[in-house]
C-alpha positions as CSV (number, residue, x, y, z in Angstrom):
1,M,-1.4,-8.6,17.1
2,D,0.5,-11.0,14.5
3,Q,-2.0,-13.6,14.9
4,L,-4.9,-11.0,14.1
5,K,-2.5,-10.2,10.8
6,R,-2.8,-13.8,9.7
7,Q,-6.3,-14.0,10.5
8,A,-6.9,-10.9,8.1
9,A,-4.8,-12.7,5.5
10,A,-6.4,-16.1,5.5
11,R,-9.9,-14.3,5.2
12,A,-8.4,-12.5,2.0
13,L,-7.2,-16.0,0.9
14,D,-10.9,-17.1,0.4
15,E,-11.0,-14.7,-2.4
16,V,-8.5,-16.4,-4.2
17,R,-9.5,-18.6,-7.4
18,D,-7.5,-21.1,-9.3
19,G,-6.2,-19.3,-12.3
20,M,-5.8,-15.7,-11.1
21,Q,-3.1,-13.5,-11.2
22,L,-2.1,-11.7,-8.0
23,G,-0.5,-8.5,-7.0
24,L,1.6,-9.6,-3.8
25,G,1.9,-6.9,-1.3
26,T,4.9,-5.8,1.0
27,G,4.7,-5.5,5.0
28,S,4.1,-7.8,8.2
29,T,0.6,-8.5,7.0
30,A,1.0,-9.0,3.3
31,K,4.0,-11.4,4.2
32,H,1.3,-13.5,5.8
33,F,-0.6,-14.0,3.0
34,V,1.9,-14.7,0.9
35,E,3.0,-17.9,3.1
36,L,-0.6,-19.0,3.4
37,L,-0.7,-18.7,-0.2
38,G,2.3,-20.6,-0.7
39,E,0.8,-23.3,1.4
40,R,-2.4,-23.5,-0.9
41,V,0.1,-23.4,-4.1
42,A,2.0,-26.6,-2.6
43,A,-1.6,-28.4,-2.3
44,G,-2.2,-27.8,-5.9
45,L,-3.5,-24.2,-6.5
46,K,-2.6,-22.4,-9.5
47,V,-1.8,-19.1,-9.2
48,I,0.9,-16.3,-10.3
49,G,1.8,-13.8,-8.6
50,V,3.3,-10.0,-9.0
51,P,5.5,-9.1,-6.2
52,T,5.4,-5.2,-5.2
53,S,8.8,-5.2,-3.5
54,E,12.2,-7.1,-3.7
55,A,11.4,-8.4,-0.1
56,T,8.2,-9.7,-1.2
57,R,9.7,-11.4,-4.3
58,A,12.0,-13.1,-1.8
59,D,9.3,-14.6,0.5
60,A,7.4,-15.5,-2.4
61,E,10.2,-17.7,-3.7
62,R,10.8,-19.1,-0.8
63,C,7.3,-20.0,-0.1
64,G,7.0,-21.3,-3.9
65,V,4.6,-18.8,-5.5
66,P,5.5,-18.7,-9.2
67,L,6.1,-15.2,-10.2
68,T,5.6,-12.9,-13.0
69,T,6.1,-9.1,-14.2
70,L,3.5,-6.5,-15.5
71,D,5.6,-6.7,-18.8
72,E,4.8,-10.2,-19.2
73,I,0.8,-9.8,-18.2
74,D,-1.7,-7.3,-19.0
75,H,-3.8,-7.0,-15.9
76,L,-3.9,-8.6,-12.5
77,D,-7.1,-10.0,-10.7
78,I,-6.8,-9.3,-7.3
79,T,-4.1,-7.2,-5.5
80,V,-3.7,-7.8,-1.7
81,D,-1.6,-5.6,0.6
82,G,-1.6,-4.1,3.8
83,A,-1.7,-0.1,4.6
84,D,-0.7,1.9,7.3
85,E,-3.9,4.0,7.6
86,I,-7.2,3.3,6.2
87,D,-10.4,5.9,6.6
88,P,-14.0,4.9,6.1
89,A,-13.8,5.9,2.4
90,L,-11.1,3.4,2.3
91,N,-8.5,5.8,1.5
92,L,-5.0,4.3,2.8
93,I,-1.7,5.6,3.7
94,K,0.7,2.9,2.3
95,G,4.6,3.3,2.5
96,G,5.7,2.6,6.0
97,G,7.7,-0.2,4.6
98,G,9.3,1.7,1.7
99,A,7.6,0.1,-1.2
100,L,5.0,2.9,-2.0
101,L,5.7,3.2,-5.6
102,R,5.5,-0.2,-6.9
103,E,2.4,-0.8,-4.6
104,K,0.6,1.9,-6.6
105,I,1.8,0.4,-9.9
106,V,0.3,-3.0,-9.2
107,A,-2.6,-1.7,-7.5
108,A,-3.8,0.2,-10.2
109,A,-3.0,-2.7,-12.8
110,S,-5.7,-4.9,-10.6
111,D,-9.1,-5.5,-11.2
112,R,-9.8,-5.5,-7.3
113,M,-7.5,-4.4,-4.1
114,I,-7.9,-6.1,-1.0
115,V,-6.7,-4.3,2.1
116,I,-5.6,-6.9,4.8
117,A,-4.9,-5.3,8.4
118,D,-5.5,-5.4,12.3
119,D,-8.3,-3.0,13.3
120,T,-5.8,-0.7,14.8
121,K,-4.9,0.8,11.3
122,W,-8.8,1.7,10.7
123,V,-8.8,5.7,11.8
124,P,-11.6,8.6,11.2
125,T,-9.1,10.8,9.3
126,L,-6.1,10.1,7.8
127,G,-2.8,11.6,8.8
128,R,-1.6,10.5,12.3
129,F,0.4,8.0,10.7
130,P,3.5,9.9,8.9
131,L,2.8,10.2,5.2
132,P,5.5,8.8,2.9
133,V,6.5,11.2,-0.2
134,E,9.1,9.2,-2.3
135,V,11.5,11.8,-3.9
136,I,14.3,11.8,-6.3
137,P,17.3,13.0,-4.5
138,F,18.6,15.5,-7.1
139,G,17.0,19.1,-6.0
140,L,16.0,17.7,-2.9
141,G,15.5,21.4,-0.9
142,A,13.5,22.8,-3.9
143,T,11.2,19.4,-4.0
144,R,10.7,20.0,-0.1
145,R,10.0,23.7,-0.5
146,A,7.5,22.7,-3.0
147,I,6.0,20.0,-0.9
148,E,5.9,22.6,1.9
149,K,3.4,24.6,-0.5
150,A,1.5,22.3,-1.6
151,F,0.8,21.2,2.1
152,A,-0.2,24.9,3.0
153,E,-2.6,24.9,0.2
154,C,-4.4,22.1,1.2
155,G,-4.4,23.4,4.7
156,V,-2.2,20.7,6.3
157,S,1.5,21.0,8.3
158,G,3.8,19.1,9.7
159,Q,7.4,18.4,10.4
160,M,9.2,16.4,7.5
161,A,12.3,13.9,7.6
162,V,14.2,12.4,5.5
163,R,13.7,8.7,6.2
164,K,17.0,6.7,7.8
165,A,17.6,3.2,7.3
166,K,18.7,1.0,10.3
167,D,22.2,1.4,9.8
168,G,22.0,5.5,10.4
169,H,22.2,6.1,6.4
170,V,19.4,7.5,4.2
171,F,16.8,4.8,3.3
172,V,16.9,4.2,-0.6
173,T,13.9,2.7,-2.2
174,D,14.1,-0.4,-4.4
175,G,13.5,2.2,-7.4
176,G,16.9,4.2,-6.0
177,H,15.0,6.9,-4.3
178,W,14.4,8.7,-1.2
179,I,11.4,9.1,1.2
180,V,10.7,12.2,3.0
181,D,8.2,11.4,5.9
182,A,5.9,14.0,6.8
183,H,3.8,14.3,10.3
184,L,0.6,15.8,9.4
185,G,-1.5,14.8,12.1
186,R,-4.8,15.1,10.1
187,I,-5.6,15.2,6.4
188,V,-8.9,16.7,6.1
189,D,-8.8,16.3,2.2
190,P,-6.9,13.4,0.9
191,A,-8.0,13.5,-2.5
192,G,-6.9,17.2,-3.1
193,L,-3.3,16.5,-1.1
194,A,-2.6,13.8,-3.3
195,K,-3.5,15.5,-6.8
196,A,-1.2,18.3,-5.1
197,L,1.9,16.0,-4.7
198,S,1.4,14.3,-7.7
199,A,2.0,17.3,-9.7
200,I,5.5,18.6,-8.1
201,P,8.6,17.8,-10.2
202,G,11.0,15.7,-7.9
203,V,8.3,13.8,-6.1
204,V,8.1,10.2,-7.8
205,E,5.2,8.9,-6.0
206,H,3.1,9.4,-2.5
207,G,1.8,6.8,0.0
208,L,-1.9,8.3,-0.3
209,F,-3.9,5.5,-2.2
210,I,-7.4,7.1,-3.3
211,D,-10.0,5.1,-4.9
212,L,-7.9,2.2,-5.3
213,A,-8.9,-0.2,-2.7
214,S,-12.0,-2.5,-3.2
215,S,-12.7,-3.5,0.4
216,A,-10.7,-3.8,3.5
217,V,-10.5,-7.1,5.8
218,L,-10.0,-5.6,9.6
219,A,-8.9,-8.4,12.2
220,G,-9.8,-7.4,15.9
221,G,-10.9,-9.0,19.2
222,E,-14.3,-9.3,18.0
223,G,-13.3,-11.2,15.0
224,I,-13.1,-10.1,10.6
225,R,-14.7,-7.2,9.3
226,V,-15.3,-6.7,5.6
227,I,-15.7,-3.4,4.6
228,E,-16.6,-2.3,0.9
229,R,-15.7,0.7,-0.9
230,R,-19.0,2.5,-1.7
231,K,-19.4,3.3,-5.2
232,P,-20.3,6.6,-6.5
233,K,-23.9,7.2,-7.3
234,G,-23.4,7.0,-11.0
235,D,-21.6,3.8,-10.8
236,Q,-24.3,2.0,-8.8
237,E,-26.3,-0.6,-10.7
């Protein structure tokens, strides 16, 4: 599986050109991309990256990838990131690593988002992977009730649990927030649910990435598949 992730990362690296400004994703697959990018930088490639987590920042620094921030530059050419699930419309569930807020900010600031994954992440319908919802700790009970109401209005339901870290304490994101993981099973209208969750006070962000991914690079036993997101009819040339 790790080899498949590295193959997907290597294919995404083919899209990187000299002088590009890159968003650097978080997670096991994105880590491969950062390592391979570091090799290219050492060989003379000129790029600069914006990391989506403190973990990715440390990886990039270790691999010699120059870094900046979105305060210093006005856009990114490409973001390369992994995903926990990808559906045929290239909607995503992300946030298994806890970096969904920064990942979404960086993806939205990018001209293109390339998702890299092994082909087990490709699903017909999102929801098998628990949906992360990043929340402010204050008023958590009220926020959870509002989330449950949004789920009901969008035709989904399931158990919710505050994420715990490996040490048993509550997991805290890089932004100082908590994550509630919702085990929904099947999300029939991801765009509608994303809109409903975004409207809740106390919800900082959620793991539904709608209309952000430009393409997906999936590595499997039969090789690499590249899936491009279809443009809406009005946007087609």
